[in-house]
Phi, psi and omega in degrees: 000136182296161178289162176212159186289130178236339181265128180258142174281171184305319179295319179293322177298318179296320179296314181297318180294322177295319180293323176299319178296318179296317179295320179301317179296316180297315182290327177294315179296326182277349179093002177286325174254120185238345184235146178302325183300312181288329176295317178296318179299314181300317185286341180251010179247112178296143173263331190296331181295344186255357194237092161284156181234133176262137177240145176286138175263172183302336180277001178089358177276165177250119182236149176283126179278122173241019179287119180304334180291344181255011181300317179298322178295319177299313183294321179298318181292319182299317182260053173219170183271073181229147166277129186240137177293135179236348172204132177228135177240156176268126180242147182289143172270185179294124182294339181261319183274324183205086180298158178111196180229166177219151180287140177230124178287126180240351177203147178211163174256113185297148180305134187304326181298322179287320177304312183290322177300318180293319179294323175296317180293335179293332173057057179278155171227165182306135179093346178295139175262126187242135171251123176256128176260110182107078183296317180057231182288337184100353184295318180296322176296323178298317178298317179295319178296320180295326182279318190248341189099142185301328183294345182260000188243128172236135181222136182231153177208148181287340187266109181300325180296317179297319180295318179297314180295317180297321178301314180295315183295315181295316180298322180295340180250016173089013182247137181226059177290169172280122179238144180211142176266090182218167174290118183298339179297335179269003183062215177212088186306323184302334182261358183289157002276158182248141177279335180216137174233125181233133181243129176256043177209170182258145174228158175270337177206155181290121178299136180303326182299328179295319178294320181294329184264002179273134177287160173304138181071015177289165176237136174243129179236120186206154175272112176264124192236135173261207182284337185261308183198179183241166178217137177292137178238133177246115184247142174249141183256129179271182184294343179262008179080013178269144183249137174213155182177211187214156170279137175272145183285063184208113176285141181225172181207055179290162174292154179295146167297123181262145178254347178220179177260024180271357174064021178269139176289163178294155182293000000 
């Protein structure tokens, strides 16, 4: 993946910090930020080290902009409430009907207001061990590390490149969570049991491994998706490993949990 700007000059840092403050106020008023702890974490955690941005070029492809003239555009987008593309791959089209390739989005950084709403719903407290399904850019893991400490955070992703990049980005900012390139449907047994499991991807049903790796009184937060759209579900685990909970009044549209690197959606 090409390089992208990660170091801000003093003026850019002041701008970014001001935008974080403005967003924190906006999210608090909207109810996405409800606790002082998460507001403080949000305001002291940079987003830009984790976010390259892809722009469409005239040919319809998605390319990473490294044009210095677009640096301001990049910074403005990073410190706004937007979902941003963070990885696009070229996939083959039909060799007989339409030869060639087309861009396919395989990773994104979710709009911060939704990220924070989910973290608030996760209801973590000091000492909780959290498993994140879908490392992506690493920004969500950074927020969790800032709140709980790196030793309490495990994050997995099917894409080895994303895990490698997230490891580098997190380490450069002082975070050392456990990261692994594995199928998220299997969770991560070496770190179990987990007090909280959060998925930044969509599933059609809760994978059994998540229930098996959840501690008593654990919470699982995930987007359960049908053919039309998804809805966040918050489940509590009882002492017998049974899950019950509620749908949150919030429609979502995360990418599917992938089991391979062939980029095909579930049947």
